[in-house]
C-alpha positions as CSV (number, residue, x, y, z in Angstrom):
1,P,166.5,115.4,100.2
2,M,168.2,115.8,103.6
3,I,166.9,113.2,106.1
4,S,166.1,114.1,109.7
5,L,168.5,112.8,112.3
6,T,168.1,112.9,116.1
7,A,170.7,112.8,119.0
8,N,170.7,112.1,122.7
9,D,172.5,114.1,125.4
10,A,173.4,113.3,129.0
11,C,172.1,116.7,130.1
12,S,168.5,117.8,129.7
13,G,167.4,120.4,127.2
14,P,166.8,120.6,123.4
15,I,169.4,119.6,120.8
16,T,169.6,121.8,117.7
17,V,170.3,120.0,114.4
18,T,171.4,121.7,111.3
19,G,172.3,120.1,107.9
20,T,174.4,121.3,105.0
21,D,175.2,120.0,101.6
22,T,178.5,120.8,99.9
23,M,178.9,119.9,96.2
24,T,182.3,119.2,94.7
25,A,182.5,119.1,90.9
26,G,183.8,116.0,89.2
27,S,185.4,115.3,85.9
28,C,182.2,116.1,83.9
29,S,178.8,117.7,84.5
30,S,177.1,114.4,85.5
31,S,179.8,113.4,88.0
32,Y,180.2,115.1,91.4
33,T,180.4,114.5,95.1
34,V,177.9,115.7,97.8
35,T,179.2,115.9,101.3
36,R,176.1,116.0,103.6
37,T,177.0,117.2,107.2
38,W,174.7,117.3,110.2
39,T,175.8,119.3,113.2
40,F,174.2,118.8,116.7
41,V,174.4,121.5,119.4
42,D,173.2,121.0,123.0
43,V,172.1,123.7,125.4
44,C,175.7,124.1,126.7
45,G,177.1,124.8,123.2
46,N,178.8,121.4,122.8
47,T,178.8,120.1,119.2
48,S,179.0,116.8,117.4
49,S,178.9,116.3,113.7
50,V,178.4,113.4,111.3
51,S,178.9,113.4,107.5
52,Q,177.7,111.3,104.6
53,I,179.6,111.3,101.3
54,I,177.5,110.7,98.2
55,N,179.4,110.0,94.9
56,V,177.4,110.6,91.8
57,S,178.9,109.4,88.5
58,D,177.6,108.9,85.0
59,R,178.4,105.3,84.0
60,S,175.7,104.9,81.4
61,N,176.6,104.6,77.8
62,P,174.7,106.7,75.3
63,V,172.5,104.8,72.9
64,L,172.8,105.1,69.1
65,Q,169.9,104.5,66.8
66,A,170.2,101.3,64.8
67,P,172.5,101.5,61.7
68,P,171.3,100.8,58.2
69,A,171.2,97.1,57.3
70,N,174.2,95.4,55.8
71,I,174.1,95.4,52.0
72,T,175.9,94.1,49.0
73,V,176.2,96.3,45.9
74,S,177.7,95.5,42.5
75,C,179.8,98.7,41.9
76,A,181.2,101.7,43.8
77,G,178.6,104.0,42.4
78,E,175.9,102.1,44.3
79,V,177.5,102.7,47.7
80,P,175.2,104.9,49.7
81,P,176.6,108.0,51.4
82,M,177.1,107.9,55.1
83,I,174.1,109.1,57.0
84,S,173.9,110.9,60.3
85,L,172.7,108.8,63.2
86,T,171.1,110.2,66.3
87,A,171.8,109.2,69.9
88,T,170.4,109.7,73.4
89,D,171.9,109.8,76.8
90,T,170.5,109.5,80.3
91,C,172.6,112.4,81.7
92,A,172.8,116.0,80.7
93,G,175.5,117.3,78.3
94,E,176.3,117.4,74.7
95,I,176.9,114.0,73.0
96,T,178.8,113.7,69.7
97,V,178.4,111.1,67.0
98,T,181.2,110.5,64.5
99,G,181.2,108.2,61.5
100,V,184.2,106.5,59.9
101,D,184.5,104.2,56.9
102,T,187.2,101.5,56.8
103,T,187.8,99.7,53.5
104,V,189.4,96.3,53.1
105,P,190.4,95.5,49.5
106,G,189.2,92.3,47.8
107,N,190.7,90.3,45.1
108,C,190.1,92.8,42.3
109,P,189.7,96.6,42.1
110,N,185.9,96.6,42.1
111,S,185.5,94.1,45.0
112,Y,186.0,95.3,48.6
113,V,184.3,95.6,51.9
114,I,183.5,98.8,53.7
115,T,182.9,98.7,57.5
116,R,181.0,101.9,58.4
117,R,181.2,102.6,62.1
118,W,179.4,105.2,64.1
119,T,180.6,106.1,67.6
120,V,178.9,108.3,70.2
121,A,180.5,109.7,73.3
122,D,179.1,111.7,76.2
123,P,181.0,114.4,78.2
124,C,181.9,111.8,80.9
125,G,183.7,109.5,78.4
126,N,181.1,106.8,78.1
127,S,180.7,105.6,74.5
128,A,178.9,103.2,72.2
129,S,179.3,102.1,68.6
130,V,177.2,100.5,65.9
131,S,178.4,99.4,62.4
132,Q,177.2,98.5,58.9
133,T,179.0,96.3,56.4
134,I,178.8,97.3,52.7
135,T,180.2,94.6,50.4
136,V,181.1,95.8,46.9
137,R,181.2,92.8,44.6
138,D,181.6,93.2,40.9
139,T,179.6,90.3,39.4
140,T,178.8,91.8,36.0
141,P,180.8,90.2,33.2
142,P,182.3,92.4,30.5
143,V,180.1,93.1,27.5
144,I,181.8,92.1,24.2
145,A,181.3,94.7,21.4
146,P,179.9,93.2,18.2
147,L,182.5,92.2,15.6
148,P,182.7,94.3,12.5
149,A,180.9,92.8,9.6
């Protein structure tokens, strides 16, 4: 809200005060500049102005829900599919969540580690990430077929 300002003048008579706000868009919907200007006019038509500049910027990271717990499974078929996580943001605008799996090989074909990372970004470029580690560890020994009789 516009605050009320007063002024003094060397001559007698009322001083008229008017205020205006001018908004200038920033790089995203939640970042902008407000230039607030007050103009004072005395009875002789002399004017004086003062301005206030208010910068509004979204510096808050969005918040992702907690990821699933880290797990260890014994084979690739037990790796759960990636789920969609939800996120919230304090400012208006669409937020996007992306998920990526990164696999690091182990010492055999059925042993590896998946780092599952979800990242959320808001329209102003603020972001946050969470991750889950899935360890695939083949601990099942081979089964020997019975020998023929």
